[in-house]
N, C-alpha and C positions, 0 to 999 in steps of 0.2 A: 504494500500500500504506500502511496506517495504522501509524505508528510509535509510537503512544501506548502500546501494550502492551509494546513493548521498553523504552521510557523508564520506564514504571511498574515493570517488572521490575528494571531497573538501580537505580532509586531505592529500592525496597523491599529489595533485596539489600544495597545500600550501608548503608541504615539499620539493617538487622539485624546486619550485621558491626560497625558502629559501637557498637551497644548491648551487644555481648558482648565487645568487646575489653578485655583486662585492663591498661589503661593509665590514667594519671592524668586525662587529658583526656576520658575516656569514662565512661559510667555503670557499666561493669564488672559487668554482670548475668550473667556467665558461670555462676556457681554457681547462681543462681536458674533460669537457662535450662536447665542440666543437670538440675536438680531437676524442672522441668516436663516435660522430655523423658522422664525416668525414669517419671513418673506417667502420661504420655501413651502410652508404648510399648504397654502392654497393650490400651488402647482402639484404637490404630491396628491392632494385630495382629488384634483382634476384628473390626474393620471389614473388613480385607482378607480375613480368613477367611470371613466371611459373603458378601462380594462374590464370591469364587471359588467358594463353595458354590453360590450362585445361578447363576453362569455355567455351572458343571458340570451342574447340573440342567437348565438351559435347553438345553445341548448334547445331553444325553441325550434330552430331549423332541423336539428337532428331528430327531435321528437316527431315532427311532421313527416320527415323522410322515413323514419321507422314505421310510422303508422301507414303510410302509402305502401311501403314494401310488404307489410303484414297483410294489407287488403289484397294485394296482388297474389300473394301466396295462398290466401284463403280462396280467391276466385279460381286459381289453378287447381286447388284440391277439390273444389265443388265441381269443376268441369271434368275432372278425372273420375269422379264418383258416378 
């Protein structure tokens, strides 16, 4: 198993925590980070909303297609009987 993904995740998580810590030996970017999160929140919500809308439309389409295929199979079975 490749451990590079886990190592990269730990590295990036540690770096992000270091960058936002409000202590003297850190960059203390917490205020800027919160500002960016506040600005990013509507975009993230928009992205997830569009994603779930497309997923729902896809589910409806698949359900309709399955229903049509089931009807065709039933008609073929009735014709064979």
